[in-house]
N, C-alpha and C positions, 0 to 999 in steps of 0.2 A: 504493500500500500504506500510505500514511500515514494512512488512515482508522481505524487500529487504535489503541486506547489501550494504551500500554505503560508499566508502572511497574517500575523496578528498585530493590529495597530493597538498600541498600549501607551502607558506612561508609568514612570517609576512609582512603586508602592500600590499598584492596583491589584487588589486581592482577586477580583473577578478575572483579571487577565491571567493571573497565575493559575487559577482553576481551569480556565479555558485551555491553556497550554498543556496542563496535565491531562485533560480529557483527550485532546488531540493526540498526544503522545501515547496514551493508552490504546489508541486505535492504529498505532504504527506510523503516525504522521510526524514529520519533523518541521514544526512551525518556525518560521523566521519572524522575529519580533521587530517592530519598528516603533520607536519612541516618537509619538506625535509632537512632543515638545521640541523636537529638533527641527521642525518645519512649521512656520506660521500658517501656511495654507492647510496643513493637516489639522492643526489646532482649530482653525476656523471651520473646517469641514466636519470634524467629529466632536469637537468640544469635550463634554464629559460623557458622551455616549461611547464608552469603551468597555470591554474590548470590541473591536470590529474584526471579524475573521473573513478573509478571502481564501477561497479554495479554487485553484485553477483559474484565477483571474475574475471570479465572480464573488460578490459579497454574499455570504451565506448566513452569518450570525452577527447580532449586535447585543451586547450586554452579557448574554449567557449562550453557551453551546448546548443545544438540545441533542442529547445522545441518540435518540430515536431518529431524528432527521439526519444526523451525521451518518449513522449506519446506512440509511437509505441512499444518501449521496454517494457513499463509497461503493455500494453494491451496483449502482447505475453505471459506474465506470468500467 
C-alpha cells in the first residue's frame, strides 16, 4: 500500500495531526507532513482546519481520518 502519495498538512503541536499520521501508518501508508506555518498561502487556505490529508493528489480528510472511508479508498486502488 505504500505506492500511494500521502500528504498531511499540519502545524506543530497538533494532536489530531499526530493521530491522523498514526492511522495512516497503521494502514501501511507513509505520510509526508507539511507544516502550514511555513507558507502564508497554506495558513490562509487551511487556517485551523487541520489536519488536511491528501491521498494521490486528492483531498480526502479534514480534521479526522475516518478509518472506514480510508479502507474503502485503499481497496479502490
